[in-house]
N, CA, C and O atoms as CSV, one atom per row, in Angstrom:
chain,resi,resn,atom,element,x,y,z
A,1,UNK,N,N,94.097,38.980,165.831
A,1,UNK,CA,C,93.296,39.230,166.818
A,1,UNK,C,C,93.981,40.778,167.056
A,1,UNK,O,O,95.209,40.743,166.971
A,2,UNK,N,N,93.546,41.810,167.271
A,2,UNK,CA,C,94.035,43.138,167.549
A,2,UNK,C,C,93.063,43.475,169.289
A,2,UNK,O,O,91.946,43.190,169.720
A,3,UNK,N,N,94.292,44.225,169.826
A,3,UNK,CA,C,94.265,44.662,171.069
A,3,UNK,C,C,94.479,46.431,171.009
A,3,UNK,O,O,95.618,46.575,171.452
A,4,UNK,N,N,93.963,47.728,170.697
A,4,UNK,CA,C,94.570,48.392,170.544
A,4,UNK,C,C,95.916,48.753,169.453
A,4,UNK,O,O,95.606,49.010,168.290
A,5,UNK,N,N,97.187,48.766,169.781
A,5,UNK,CA,C,97.696,48.715,168.468
A,5,UNK,C,C,98.492,47.170,168.327
A,5,UNK,O,O,99.201,46.824,167.382
A,6,UNK,N,N,98.188,46.446,169.423
A,6,UNK,CA,C,99.307,45.314,169.810
A,6,UNK,C,C,97.978,44.092,168.881
A,6,UNK,O,O,96.805,44.410,168.686
A,7,UNK,N,N,98.701,42.557,168.400
A,7,UNK,CA,C,98.052,41.816,167.473
A,7,UNK,C,C,98.592,40.645,167.648
A,7,UNK,O,O,99.753,40.458,168.014
A,8,UNK,N,N,97.743,39.768,167.386
A,8,UNK,CA,C,98.717,38.052,167.038
A,8,UNK,C,C,97.993,37.808,165.970
A,8,UNK,O,O,96.773,37.941,165.874
A,9,UNK,N,N,98.740,37.447,165.158
A,9,UNK,CA,C,99.029,37.315,163.741
A,9,UNK,C,C,97.918,35.832,163.713
A,9,UNK,O,O,96.775,36.054,163.312
A,10,UNK,N,N,98.200,34.643,164.053
A,10,UNK,CA,C,97.375,33.314,164.229
A,10,UNK,C,C,96.704,33.265,165.743
A,10,UNK,O,O,97.128,33.851,166.739
A,11,UNK,N,N,95.335,32.254,165.624
A,11,UNK,CA,C,94.949,31.615,166.982
A,11,UNK,C,C,94.795,30.514,166.600
A,11,UNK,O,O,93.993,30.395,165.674
A,12,UNK,N,N,95.442,29.303,167.099
A,12,UNK,CA,C,95.139,28.138,166.547
A,12,UNK,C,C,94.209,27.267,167.859
A,12,UNK,O,O,93.928,27.902,168.875
A,13,UNK,N,N,93.867,26.087,167.751
A,13,UNK,CA,C,93.508,25.230,168.323
A,13,UNK,C,C,94.775,23.377,168.251
A,13,UNK,O,O,94.796,22.522,167.366
A,14,UNK,N,N,95.518,23.440,169.442
A,14,UNK,CA,C,96.497,22.040,168.964
A,14,UNK,C,C,95.511,20.771,169.751
A,14,UNK,O,O,95.260,20.687,170.953
A,15,UNK,N,N,95.174,20.070,168.908
A,15,UNK,CA,C,94.110,19.253,169.392
A,15,UNK,C,C,94.851,17.952,169.913
A,15,UNK,O,O,94.236,16.956,170.293
A,16,UNK,N,N,96.433,18.075,169.892
A,16,UNK,CA,C,97.079,17.079,170.326
A,16,UNK,C,C,97.406,17.409,171.921
A,16,UNK,O,O,98.057,16.569,172.542
A,17,UNK,N,N,97.000,18.521,172.541
A,17,UNK,CA,C,97.705,18.809,173.507
A,17,UNK,C,C,96.000,19.712,174.225
A,17,UNK,O,O,95.766,20.189,175.335
A,18,UNK,N,N,95.342,19.627,173.259
A,18,UNK,CA,C,94.184,20.371,173.822
A,18,UNK,C,C,94.210,21.663,174.201
A,18,UNK,O,O,93.440,22.178,175.012
A,19,UNK,N,N,95.223,22.271,173.533
A,19,UNK,CA,C,95.383,24.244,174.040
A,19,UNK,C,C,95.655,24.546,172.687
A,19,UNK,O,O,96.066,23.926,171.706
A,20,UNK,N,N,95.185,26.040,173.026
A,20,UNK,CA,C,95.238,27.520,172.316
A,20,UNK,C,C,96.692,27.809,171.898
A,20,UNK,O,O,97.516,27.889,172.808
A,21,UNK,N,N,97.056,27.956,170.770
A,21,UNK,CA,C,98.285,28.749,170.413
A,21,UNK,C,C,98.192,29.906,169.636
A,21,UNK,O,O,97.484,30.206,168.675
A,22,UNK,N,N,99.273,30.631,170.412
A,22,UNK,CA,C,98.393,32.273,169.779
A,22,UNK,C,C,100.190,32.158,168.992
A,22,UNK,O,O,101.216,31.800,169.570
A,23,UNK,N,N,100.059,32.520,167.798
A,23,UNK,CA,C,101.388,32.287,167.127
A,23,UNK,C,C,101.638,34.247,166.313
A,23,UNK,O,O,100.888,35.144,165.928
A,24,UNK,N,N,103.119,34.025,166.428
A,24,UNK,CA,C,103.956,35.540,165.741
A,24,UNK,C,C,103.974,34.810,164.358
A,24,UNK,O,O,103.988,33.582,164.268
A,25,UNK,N,N,103.973,35.528,163.452
A,25,UNK,CA,C,105.056,34.996,161.614
A,25,UNK,C,C,105.467,35.990,161.538
A,25,UNK,O,O,104.952,37.093,161.723
A,26,UNK,N,N,106.646,35.635,161.198
A,26,UNK,CA,C,107.675,36.746,160.345
A,26,UNK,C,C,108.538,36.027,159.540
A,26,UNK,O,O,109.076,34.922,159.603
A,27,UNK,N,N,108.520,37.212,158.550
A,27,UNK,CA,C,108.927,36.563,157.427
A,27,UNK,C,C,110.293,37.659,156.692
A,27,UNK,O,O,110.256,38.873,156.491
A,28,UNK,N,N,111.135,36.915,156.490
A,28,UNK,CA,C,112.387,37.636,155.660
A,28,UNK,C,C,112.836,37.108,154.200
A,28,UNK,O,O,113.254,36.018,153.811
A,29,UNK,N,N,112.628,38.085,153.687
A,29,UNK,CA,C,113.256,37.818,152.599
A,29,UNK,C,C,114.600,36.672,152.438
A,29,UNK,O,O,114.526,35.550,151.937
A,30,UNK,N,N,115.659,37.248,152.948
A,30,UNK,CA,C,116.902,36.723,153.201
A,30,UNK,C,C,117.118,36.440,154.593
A,30,UNK,O,O,116.245,36.788,155.389
A,31,UNK,N,N,118.282,35.787,155.054
A,31,UNK,CA,C,118.991,35.598,156.403
A,31,UNK,C,C,119.561,36.636,156.592
A,31,UNK,O,O,119.817,36.748,157.791
A,32,UNK,N,N,119.991,37.696,155.853
A,32,UNK,CA,C,120.611,38.619,155.930
A,32,UNK,C,C,120.410,39.751,157.246
A,32,UNK,O,O,121.234,40.334,157.948
A,33,UNK,N,N,119.187,39.755,157.219
A,33,UNK,CA,C,119.049,40.429,158.411
A,33,UNK,C,C,118.739,39.756,160.330
A,33,UNK,O,O,118.603,40.248,161.450
A,34,UNK,N,N,118.764,38.183,159.592
A,34,UNK,CA,C,118.999,37.388,160.752
A,34,UNK,C,C,117.184,36.952,160.618
A,34,UNK,O,O,116.146,37.571,160.385
A,35,UNK,N,N,117.581,35.498,160.929
A,35,UNK,CA,C,116.209,34.771,160.781
A,35,UNK,C,C,115.158,35.383,161.871
A,35,UNK,O,O,115.662,35.869,162.883
A,36,UNK,N,N,113.661,35.397,161.737
A,36,UNK,CA,C,112.712,36.295,162.314
A,36,UNK,C,C,112.407,35.773,163.777
A,36,UNK,O,O,111.837,36.675,164.392
A,37,UNK,N,N,112.517,35.049,164.277
A,37,UNK,CA,C,112.642,34.514,165.359
A,37,UNK,C,C,113.158,35.568,166.272
A,37,UNK,O,O,112.464,36.127,167.122
A,38,UNK,N,N,114.433,35.811,166.046
A,38,UNK,CA,C,115.042,36.946,166.660
A,38,UNK,C,C,115.149,38.225,167.357
A,38,UNK,O,O,115.895,38.789,168.157
A,39,UNK,N,N,113.626,38.520,166.424
A,39,UNK,CA,C,113.308,39.874,166.419
A,39,UNK,C,C,111.848,39.693,167.731
A,39,UNK,O,O,111.106,40.645,167.973
A,40,UNK,N,N,111.720,38.539,168.309
A,40,UNK,CA,C,110.263,38.862,169.179
A,40,UNK,C,C,110.744,38.563,170.230
A,40,UNK,O,O,110.826,37.359,170.477
A,41,UNK,N,N,111.348,39.769,171.455
A,41,UNK,CA,C,111.454,39.871,172.499
A,41,UNK,C,C,110.779,40.004,173.620
A,41,UNK,O,O,109.605,40.267,173.361
A,42,UNK,N,N,111.005,39.937,174.841
A,42,UNK,CA,C,110.109,40.290,175.890
A,42,UNK,C,C,108.963,41.029,175.600
A,42,UNK,O,O,107.802,40.657,175.770
A,43,UNK,N,N,109.466,42.412,175.021
A,43,UNK,CA,C,108.379,43.592,174.779
A,43,UNK,C,C,107.300,42.795,173.671
A,43,UNK,O,O,106.112,42.966,173.944
A,44,UNK,N,N,107.469,42.306,172.972
A,44,UNK,CA,C,106.623,41.504,171.885
A,44,UNK,C,C,105.333,40.068,172.548
A,44,UNK,O,O,104.148,39.787,172.376
A,45,UNK,N,N,106.698,39.443,173.460
A,45,UNK,CA,C,105.579,38.558,174.205
A,45,UNK,C,C,104.937,38.996,175.228
A,45,UNK,O,O,104.070,38.207,175.604
A,46,UNK,N,N,105.034,40.094,175.925
A,46,UNK,CA,C,104.204,40.676,176.905
A,46,UNK,C,C,103.088,41.396,176.316
A,46,UNK,O,O,102.025,41.383,176.937
A,47,UNK,N,N,103.174,42.113,175.052
A,47,UNK,CA,C,101.775,42.607,174.207
A,47,UNK,C,C,101.099,41.329,173.524
A,47,UNK,O,O,99.874,41.274,173.419
A,48,UNK,N,N,102.088,40.102,172.970
A,48,UNK,CA,C,100.978,38.905,172.676
A,48,UNK,C,C,100.164,38.500,174.274
A,48,UNK,O,O,98.945,38.330,174.299
A,49,UNK,N,N,100.696,38.428,175.063
A,49,UNK,CA,C,100.470,38.027,176.271
A,49,UNK,C,C,98.998,38.930,176.743
A,49,UNK,O,O,98.157,38.397,177.467
A,50,UNK,N,N,98.889,39.907,176.385
A,50,UNK,CA,C,97.907,41.093,176.585
A,50,UNK,C,C,96.926,40.541,175.814
A,50,UNK,O,O,95.822,40.427,176.346
A,51,UNK,N,N,97.114,40.028,174.257
A,51,UNK,CA,C,95.882,40.311,173.508
A,51,UNK,C,C,95.538,38.867,174.144
A,51,UNK,O,O,94.444,38.863,174.708
A,52,UNK,N,N,96.305,37.517,174.178
A,52,UNK,CA,C,95.883,36.675,174.484
A,52,UNK,C,C,94.692,36.838,175.756
A,52,UNK,O,O,93.594,36.307,175.591
A,53,UNK,N,N,94.958,37.518,176.876
A,53,UNK,CA,C,94.337,37.166,177.655
A,53,UNK,C,C,93.034,37.783,177.411
A,53,UNK,O,O,91.945,37.352,177.789
A,54,UNK,N,N,93.317,39.042,176.610
A,54,UNK,CA,C,91.594,39.531,175.659
A,54,UNK,C,C,90.890,38.639,175.324
A,54,UNK,O,O,89.844,38.293,175.873
A,55,UNK,N,N,91.458,38.118,174.267
A,55,UNK,CA,C,90.672,36.387,173.821
A,55,UNK,C,C,90.166,35.691,174.772
A,55,UNK,O,O,88.967,35.438,174.895
A,56,UNK,N,N,91.061,35.337,175.507
A,56,UNK,CA,C,90.470,34.300,176.544
A,56,UNK,C,C,89.250,34.670,177.474
A,56,UNK,O,O,88.412,33.884,177.918
A,57,UNK,N,N,89.330,36.098,177.684
A,57,UNK,CA,C,88.083,36.292,178.679
A,57,UNK,C,C,86.867,36.881,177.633
A,57,UNK,O,O,85.690,36.924,177.991
A,58,UNK,N,N,87.361,37.357,176.202
A,58,UNK,CA,C,86.333,37.180,175.249
A,58,UNK,C,C,85.149,36.423,175.063
A,58,UNK,O,O,83.955,36.722,175.056
A,59,UNK,N,N,86.050,34.911,174.852
A,59,UNK,CA,C,85.701,34.002,174.173
A,59,UNK,C,C,85.481,32.920,175.541
A,59,UNK,O,O,85.029,31.808,175.266
A,60,UNK,N,N,85.831,33.267,177.176
A,60,UNK,CA,C,85.290,32.659,178.116
A,60,UNK,C,C,86.066,31.334,178.164
A,60,UNK,O,O,85.734,30.494,179.000
A,61,UNK,N,N,87.258,31.053,177.169
A,61,UNK,CA,C,88.108,30.041,177.145
A,61,UNK,C,C,88.460,29.679,178.549
A,61,UNK,O,O,88.592,30.553,179.406
A,62,UNK,N,N,88.604,28.498,178.787
A,62,UNK,CA,C,89.505,27.817,180.227
A,62,UNK,C,C,90.506,26.746,179.896
A,62,UNK,O,O,90.996,25.967,180.714
A,63,UNK,N,N,90.811,26.802,178.330
A,63,UNK,CA,C,92.203,25.657,177.969
A,63,UNK,C,C,93.660,26.450,178.238
A,63,UNK,O,O,93.993,27.635,178.245
A,64,UNK,N,N,94.143,25.563,178.390
A,64,UNK,CA,C,95.761,26.165,178.705
A,64,UNK,C,C,96.069,26.387,177.047
A,64,UNK,O,O,95.594,25.776,176.090
A,65,UNK,N,N,97.163,27.629,177.088
A,65,UNK,CA,C,97.625,27.954,175.853
A,65,UNK,C,C,98.817,28.213,176.099
A,65,UNK,O,O,99.445,28.047,177.145
A,66,UNK,N,N,99.267,28.793,174.726
A,66,UNK,CA,C,100.863,28.817,174.904
A,66,UNK,C,C,101.009,29.784,173.740
A,66,UNK,O,O,100.138,30.292,173.034
A,67,UNK,N,N,102.424,29.918,173.716
A,67,UNK,CA,C,102.878,31.194,172.146
A,67,UNK,C,C,104.014,30.210,171.034
A,67,UNK,O,O,104.953,29.456,171.286
A,68,UNK,N,N,103.496,30.580,169.991
A,68,UNK,CA,C,104.617,30.012,169.161
A,68,UNK,C,C,105.168,31.057,168.345
A,68,UNK,O,O,104.701,32.192,168.429
A,69,UNK,N,N,106.306,30.736,167.407
A,69,UNK,CA,C,106.889,31.996,166.100
A,69,UNK,C,C,106.543,30.803,165.389
A,69,UNK,O,O,106.545,29.637,165.782
A,70,UNK,N,N,106.176,31.405,164.016
A,70,UNK,CA,C,106.501,30.735,162.679
A,70,UNK,C,C,107.422,31.712,161.651
A,70,UNK,O,O,107.012,32.714,161.066
A,71,UNK,N,N,108.258,31.359,161.616
A,71,UNK,CA,C,109.437,31.786,160.935
A,71,UNK,C,C,109.400,31.615,159.447
A,71,UNK,O,O,109.518,30.483,158.979
A,72,UNK,N,N,109.215,32.858,158.523
A,72,UNK,CA,C,109.426,32.495,156.997
A,72,UNK,C,C,110.781,32.821,156.299
A,72,UNK,O,O,110.676,34.042,156.182
A,73,UNK,N,N,111.745,32.556,155.871
A,73,UNK,CA,C,112.840,33.069,155.224
A,73,UNK,C,C,112.670,32.714,153.506
A,73,UNK,O,O,112.156,31.694,153.046
A,74,UNK,N,N,113.048,33.454,153.001
A,74,UNK,CA,C,113.032,33.429,151.458
A,74,UNK,C,C,112.042,33.444,150.687
A,74,UNK,O,O,110.909,33.699,151.092
A,75,UNK,N,N,112.402,33.097,149.125
A,75,UNK,CA,C,111.516,32.942,148.166
A,75,UNK,C,C,110.253,32.467,148.578
A,75,UNK,O,O,110.217,31.312,149.002
A,76,UNK,N,N,109.268,33.089,148.542
A,76,UNK,CA,C,107.781,32.481,148.880
A,76,UNK,C,C,107.335,31.245,148.364
A,76,UNK,O,O,106.523,30.418,148.779
A,77,UNK,N,N,108.244,31.328,147.102
A,77,UNK,CA,C,107.753,29.916,146.012
A,77,UNK,C,C,108.330,28.613,146.794
A,77,UNK,O,O,107.824,27.504,146.620
A,78,UNK,N,N,109.436,28.834,147.675
A,78,UNK,CA,C,110.129,27.954,148.009
A,78,UNK,C,C,110.444,28.104,149.397
A,78,UNK,O,O,111.592,27.662,149.451
A,79,UNK,N,N,110.150,28.427,150.446
A,79,UNK,CA,C,110.608,29.159,151.629
A,79,UNK,C,C,110.823,28.003,152.804
A,79,UNK,O,O,110.254,26.928,152.990
A,80,UNK,N,N,111.852,28.663,153.493
A,80,UNK,CA,C,112.251,27.786,154.807
A,80,UNK,C,C,111.304,28.137,155.702
A,80,UNK,O,O,110.949,29.311,155.805
A,81,UNK,N,N,110.791,27.159,156.450
A,81,UNK,CA,C,109.770,27.798,157.313
A,81,UNK,C,C,110.296,26.946,158.366
A,81,UNK,O,O,110.595,25.755,158.281
A,82,UNK,N,N,110.373,27.782,159.449
A,82,UNK,CA,C,110.767,27.333,160.943
A,82,UNK,C,C,109.490,27.385,161.975
A,82,UNK,O,O,108.662,28.295,161.997
A,83,UNK,N,N,109.496,26.284,162.786
A,83,UNK,CA,C,108.364,26.410,164.056
A,83,UNK,C,C,109.062,25.863,165.067
A,83,UNK,O,O,109.646,24.785,165.184
A,84,UNK,N,N,108.795,27.422,166.267
A,84,UNK,CA,C,109.258,27.384,167.334
A,84,UNK,C,C,108.184,26.968,168.327
A,84,UNK,O,O,107.581,28.016,168.556
A,85,UNK,N,N,107.636,26.012,169.024
A,85,UNK,CA,C,106.803,26.426,169.921
A,85,UNK,C,C,107.379,26.375,171.502
A,85,UNK,O,O,108.473,26.130,172.009
A,86,UNK,N,N,105.991,26.756,172.024
A,86,UNK,CA,C,106.238,27.022,173.253
A,86,UNK,C,C,107.502,28.172,173.841
A,86,UNK,O,O,108.493,27.972,174.544
A,87,UNK,N,N,107.042,29.229,173.304
A,87,UNK,CA,C,108.254,30.734,173.241
A,87,UNK,C,C,109.040,30.605,174.632
A,87,UNK,O,O,110.178,31.056,174.754
A,88,UNK,N,N,108.277,29.881,175.798
A,88,UNK,CA,C,108.381,30.866,176.612
A,88,UNK,C,C,110.236,31.121,176.989
A,88,UNK,O,O,110.638,32.092,177.631
A,89,UNK,N,N,110.880,30.355,176.598
A,89,UNK,CA,C,112.712,30.823,176.819
A,89,UNK,C,C,113.059,31.818,176.435
A,89,UNK,O,O,114.270,32.015,176.333
A,90,UNK,N,N,112.130,32.816,176.078
A,90,UNK,CA,C,112.793,34.435,175.609
A,90,UNK,C,C,112.610,34.814,177.196
A,90,UNK,O,O,112.923,35.932,177.603
């Protein structure tokens, strides 16, 4: 979903916790530039939060929500995939 120049890559529903999950996906060909999640800073989370609130208002959702990061590193035929849940630690 987009809001101006801001976007969220994936919007999912976690049925286990009955909450909406806004996901940032980062891809790196190698670890040379560092693992992808390190590029998600407070500024990016603030932008994600703005888009999330617009989405929640638009669809009149009253559910809990969280932000996750999916980091993909390496060859896309056999990548290393890391999932960081509830990235409020940033």
